[in-house]
N, C-alpha and C positions, 0 to 999 in steps of 0.2 A: 463779753460777747458783743455788746453795743459798740465798744471801741473798735472791734474788728469791722463791724458794719459801717462805722464812720469812715474808715479808710476805704472800704469797698465802694462807698457811695461816691467818692471822687471819680471813680471809673465807671459807675453804673450808667448805662445808656439804654436807649429805648427798647431794644429787644434782646439785650444781653442777659447774662446771669451772674450773680455774685455768690461765691462760695461762703458758707458760714465761717469757715476758718481756713487760713492758708495752710496747705499741707506741708509737712516737714520736708527738708531738702532730700532729694533722692541720692542714694549712693551712686558712685560713678564706676561701673565695672569697666574692664579693659576693652570690651568689644565696642565697636562703633555701630551706628544705625545701618540697617540693610540698605545698600545703594540701590538706586533705581534700576529697573531691569532693562531700560532703554536709555541711550545717550540723551542728555538734556542740553538743548541749545543754549548758548550764552544769552542772558537777558539783554534785550535791546534797551539802550539808554534813551529814555523819553526826552524829547526836546522840551526846553523850559517854556512854559506858557503861564499866563496870568488868569485867563478865563476861557472857558469853552462854551460852544453853542451847538445845539442840535437843530438841524434844518431839514424840513421836508420840502422837496422840490415838487413842482407840478410835473405831470407826466412828460411834457414836451421839453422841460428844462434840462440843462446839462451841467457838468462840473465847471465848464468855462463860465457859465452864467453865474454860478455861485462864487467862483473866484473873483470875477469882475466886481460883483457887488461887495464882497468882503473887503477887497482892496480899496474900494471907495470909502467904506465906513471906518476901517481900522488902519492904523499906521504900520502895524507889524503883524502880519498873518504868519503864524508858525506852521500850521499844517491844515490840510483839507483832505478828508478821507471818508469813505463810506462807513457808516456805523456798523452795518452788517454786510461785509464784503462778499459773503458767500450766498446771499439771498438771490434766488432765481426769479427774475421778473415774470417768467412764464407761469409761475405757481406762487403768486404773491398777493393774495387778496388784502393783506394788511399793509401793503405798500412799503415793506421793509427795504426794498432795493432803492427807494427814493429818499431814504433818510441818511443824512451826512453829518459828520462832526467837524466843526471848525474850531481851531484853537488859535488864540491871539496872545501877544505879549503886551498889548495895551493895558495899562493899569485900570482897575475898576475900584471905585472908592466904596461901594456898598452893593448889597443885593439889589436894591432898587436901580442902581446904575447899570447893572447887568441886564435888567429888563428893558431899560431905556435903549440900550445898544441892540438888544434882540429885536425890538420893534423897529428900530432904524434899519437894521439889516433886512427884515422882512419887507418893509416898504420899498427899500431901494431895489431889491431883486424881484418883488412880486411873488415871494415864496408862499407856499401853503401855510407853513407854520415855522416859527423860530422860538426856541426856549433856551435859557441859560442851562449849561451843563454843570451842576453844582454838587457839593457833597456835605454842605453844612446846614441844610434846611432845618433839621430837628435839634440842633445843638442847644439853642437858647431855650426852646420849649422844654427840653428834658431837664435842663438846669433849674428852671423855675418849678418844675413839678416834682423832682426827685425827692426832695427833703420831706414833703408832706405825704407823698405816695408810698415811699419804700423804706423809710428809715426804721431800723430796728427789727427785731424778730419777735417782739411781744413776749419775750421770755419763754417761748415754747421751744423745747429742744427738738432737733431733727430726729425722725424715727431711727431707731438702731438697726432695723432690718433694711438692708439696701434693696431688697426686692419689693418693698411696700408699694411703689408706684406701679410695678408690673401686676401685683395682685389687684390694685384698684382698677386696672384695665382688663382684668381677667385673662391675662396672658397665659398663666399656667394651664387653665382649662382649654384655651384655644390650641395649645400645643398637643393636646390629646385628640384633636379632631382628625379624621381621615378625609383627605380631599376627594372630590369627585374624580372620575376617570380622566387622566391627563393632567390633573392638577398636582401641585407641589406644595411643600411646606416651607416655612421660615423664610419666605421671600426668594426662594431659589429661582434663578434665571431672570430676575428683575434687576434693572439698572436704576440706581438712585443718584442723580446728580446733586452736588452739594456745594453751592456757592457760599463760601464762608471764609475763615481766615487761613485755611489750609489744614494740613494734617501733620502729625508727628508720630514717631514710633511709640507704641504703648501696647501693653498686653491686652487692653480692652479695645483696641482698634486694630483688628487683624490685618496685617499688611497684605495677606493673600487675597483679601476681599477688595483691595483697592486697584482700580484700573488706571495704572500710570500712563498707559499709552494714549489715553484720552483726557488726562488731567490738563489743567490750564492755569497759568499764573497771569492775572490781569493787573497785578501790582508792579512786579519787577520785570515782567515779560518772560516769555518762554513757556515751557510746558511743565516745569517742576513746581507742583503746588504745595511743596512742604512749607510749613509755617516756620518762619525764621525766629519767632519769639523775640523777646527783649525790647519791644517797641511799646509806645504808649497806646492805650486803647484796650483791646481785648485779646491779648496773645493767648493762644491755646484754645480759643473758642471753638474752632472747627474740630479739634480733638474731642472736646466735651460733647458737642452735638452729634458728631459722628459715632461716638460710642453708644449713644442711645439708639442709633439706627442699626448698627451691625456688630456690636460686641457679641462674642461667641460664648457668653457665660450660660450657666444653667441654674436650676433651682435646687435648693436643699430639700431634704426629706420632709421637713416640717416648716422651715423658714430659711431665710438667707439665700445666698447665691453660691455657686461653685466655680471652679477654675474655668478659664485661665486667669481671670482677674476678679473684680468685684461687680462690674456692671453687666446687666443682661440686656442685649439689644433686641428690638422687636423683630428684626429681619436679618438674623445672623448669616443667612446664606445669600443675601442680596449682594450685588456688586456696587461699590461706592466709587463715584467719579468726583474727586475733589476739584473745585475751581476756586483758586485763591482770589478773592474779590475785594477784601477790605482788611484794614487793621483795627477799625472800630466799627461796630455794628450800627452806629448812629452817624458815622461819617463815611458814607458809601457813595462813590461817584455815580451819578445817574446813568451815564453811558456804560460804565462797567457792569452795573447790575443788568442792564438790558442785554449786553453782550454775553454775560454769563447764562442768561436764559436761552439766548440763541445758540450758544455752544452746547447747552444741554440738549437742545432739539437735534442738532446735527450729530451729536454723540449718541443719539438714539436712546436717550434716557426715558424710562417709563414714568419716573417720579422726580420732581424737583423739590428739595427741602431748603427753604430760605428763612433762616433765623436772623433776619436783618430788617432794617426799616429805613425809609427815605420818603421822598415826596412823590406825588402823582405826576409821573413824567411820561409823555406820550410814546416815546420809544420803548419804554418798559411795558406799557400797556399793550402795544402792538405785538411785542415779542411774546408776551404771555398768551395773548389771544391766538397767535400762530401756533404756539406749542400745544395749547389745549385742543385746537382743531385737528392736530396731528396725533392726538391720543395721549398726551402727557398730562399727568395729574400734578398740579402746582400747589404746594402747601406752604403757608406763610405765617409768620408770627404776628399776632395782633398788636404787640407793643408792650413795653414795660415802663411804668413810672413816668408817663408822658401825658395822660389825660385825653387821649384820642386813639383811634385806630390808624396805624401808619400804612403807607403804601409799601409793598404791593398788596398787603392784606385787604386794603379797601377796594380793590378791583373786583368786578362782578365774577370774573372767571377764576379768581384766586380762592383758595380755601383758607379762611381766617381762623386762627386757633388761639383760644384764651387758656389761662393756666389755673389749676386747682391745687389743693393741698391734701394732706393725709386725712383730713376730716371731711373730705368731699365738699369743701367750701372754696369759693374763688380765692385765689391768691390776691392779696391786697394791692400788689403792684401791677396786676394784669390790666391791659386795656380791655374795654368792653363796649358793647353797643350792638346795634342792629346788623352791623357787618359781620359779626362773629358767627361762624358756622358750627363750631364744636369746641369743647374744652377737653383738656387732658392734664395729667399731673405735671406741675411745673415748679412747685415749691418743695425744697428739700429733696430733690431728685438726685440720686447718686450718679456722678459722671466722672469720666477719666480726667485726671490732672496732667497736663502736658509738662514736660521737663526737657530742658535743652541738653543736647550732647549724648543722650543715652535713651534706652527704652524705659518709658515710664511704667510704674507698677501701681501707683496709688490712685484712689478715687475718693471723692468727698461730696457731700450734699451741696447743691447749688439751687438758685432760684431763677426763674425766667420763663417767659413764653417761648424762648428758644428751645427749651427741652420738651415742652408740650408739642411744639411743631415737629421736632425730630421724631417724637413718638407717633404722631399721626402719619408722617411720611413713611415710617416703618410699617405701620398698619396698612397703608395703601399698597406697599410692596407685598405684604402678606396676602392681601385680598386678591391682587392681580395673579400671584403665583397659585393661590389656592384654587381659584376658578379657571384660570387660564385665559389668555387674551382672546382666543377664538370664541369661547363661550360668552365672555363679557361682550365682545363685539356683536355677537348674534342677538344678545338681549337688549342692547342699547338703542337699536333702531336709528332714528335720526339724532339721538342725543350723543354726547361725548362720553368717554370713559370717566371723565371727571364728574359729569352729571350723575352717572349711575353710582359711582362711589359715594358721592355726597348723599344721595337718596338712601343708600343702604346704611351708611354710617349714622345718619341722623335718625333713621327709623329704629336702629338697634341700640342707640345710646342709652346709657344709664341715667335716670333722672332722680337723684336723691330728693327727699322731701324738702320742699322750700327752695329748690334750685331755680334760679332766675333764668328761664329759657329765653327771655326777651333781650337779655344783655350778654349772656355767656354761651350762646349757642344752644343746640337741641339737647344737650346733656353732656355726660362724660364718656369718652371713648370706651367702648366695651368690645374688645377684639374677639372674644368668644362669640358673642351675639352677632357681631358683624360678619364673621365667616359663616355662621349658620343662616344668615339672612338669605332667603332664596333670591336668585337673580330675576325670576319671574319671566313672563312672556315678553317678546320683543316690544319695545315701546313704539307707540304710533304717533305720539304728540310731536308737533314741530318744536324745534328748539328756538327759544326767543334769543335774539342777539343780545350781547352784554350791554347793560345800561351804565355807561361810564361817562356820561355828560357831566358838566360842572355841578348841576343841582344834585344829582344822585351821588356823586363822589363826595361832595360836602356833607350830604345827609349821612353817608356811611362813616365818614371820617369823624364827624362831630356828634353823631348820634342824635340828629334832629330830623323831624318829619320833613319829607321833601317839599310839601306844600308850604310849610313854615319857612324853609330855606328860601324857596322861590320868592315869597312875599318879602322876606327880609332883604334879599338881594335887590328887589325892585325898589325898595325904599332906600337902601344903602347907596345905590348907584343913581338915584334920582331919575330912573328910566321911565320914559313915557310909555303908555300902553302900546304893546306891539313891538317895542324896540329892545326888550330885555334879551331876547335870544341872540340878536345880532351883537349886543354888547358883550354877552357871555362868550360868544365865539371868539371875540378879540381878546378879552381880558380874563377868561375863565382859568387858564393855567396860572396866571399870576395871582388870582384870587385864591386858588388852591394852595399856592406857595405861601401866601400870607397866613392862611388858616393854619397851616402846619408849623409855621414859625411862631405863632402866638395864638393857639386855639381859644384861650379864654377871651382875649380881646376880640377875636372874630365872632365868637358866640354873642358877646355883648353888642357887637355892631349889627348883628342880625335882629336884635330885639327892637321893638318900637321904643322911642324915647319917652321918658316920663314927662308929665305935663310941666314940671318945673325945671327940666334939664336946661343947662346953659349952653351945651353943645351937643351935636349929634353923636350917637354911639360910635359911628365910623371915624370920628375925628382922631381917635388913637391910632388908627391904621394909616392915616394919610402920610405921616413922615416916613413910613417904611415902604410906601408904594412908589412905582415909577411916576414920572411927571404926568404921563397921559392918564394913568389910572387915578392918581391923586386929584386931578382936575374933575373927575367924575364922582368921587366919593363925597357924600353929603357932608357939608361943613357946618350946617346949622340945624337945630332940631325942628 
């Protein structure tokens, strides 16, 4: 068993899941997978580039201004395009229509070099904001943390009953409830967008529930979101998480599950809209994740299920805020085996999900902290195993906040269908659907004895209690805007008190009284990037140096920072 985990560990990433044992090879029947119901355009071949940048223009600036500045800074500009080409400036409080993506062929020697170039472009053009568009922020942090955080299964076998996780969330009891007038069961009529690795044919991933007309492929291009498998990273991840949401299984008389497969989805009558966004859940291009969220909004999805992790990127933050204001519930994995809460789970408008096991204890690989809103089963959860070239039939237990996230997304679909959008909107007042769902989910959560609600959310998802939770009278309180400034994001990412973070940053940056906010406006995104690349070193840098220290705690971060930020990091204790 531990040998299997040693192999899995090589591929374990911040929000993925690792099966306890590799499933046997599938037989290959004569039939081929069902073809898409609509023609799929040929994928566009992306132009070769070395580094991308996300740029926010001021309201009066144009593409010509951006091109002029970019051609002054870079020798080989490959492309300049809007990040959200369909954003309407007339209905755009988040400024999505002013965010552009620049790609260049100029080589970059390091992450710090990309930030140097970002600052140079920002200064040359006088732009509001410029950040590198990256995909590797979490890789090193995950490698450092994985061995101690996730190795081995402690000799505890997976539960034999594939329905154990559904019983832990009281799903069988929830299915016996009768919805109020106009309500529906099992997520019927609700659309769940699913930025992940794509989908494959499997008995536990009903093809009839997949909306191929709105699917999208952000990796190879086009609209075919099928997972090609066979690559390094997390092939088949989308099939696993998708099965937790929409698999059409049932419950046995006393235990176990019934046909068509092994997995029981939380919302088997919901519609799944797959968005192929990554090959590895820890290598997700910032701009692709943001575009996936925007596509989910335009595809009129009610719920977004994101079992992935990356850095705190302003384009993603804006896209999530826009989706939430339009009524979408965004559910996100807190992270696996990485020692911090990853983005987008760290955002205020996101719903951050931790993972638990069959003993109602936190899974040892789950990220945790003040950012987490709720927990759900994520250790030894039975999920569909993808197979190339045929329809898969097998399922096996796997670990990860990925599966807990999919469960909460399915519960959100059930809640929306059960009460109906009209009743929910009447009850929410000035709040969002997301706010009302979180309030109901946290108020109804199961709290086992000794459960740490300060680090793993309000408790464990209880679908029966959630659906029974009254919507109540229309809310009258005003909704506070999301608090996603540098201090609060670092607080939620690293699980540190905001006041403690602020004083640590003041010391780290040698900021004079009254100047810290201006410094954070300039360097905040890079500081967040440094914190997610090496959370342990960043936590140490926030601490006051000991009396006998020979160098400042921030000295470890200086070689990884841009030249401008390195000059500000305190070099002596």
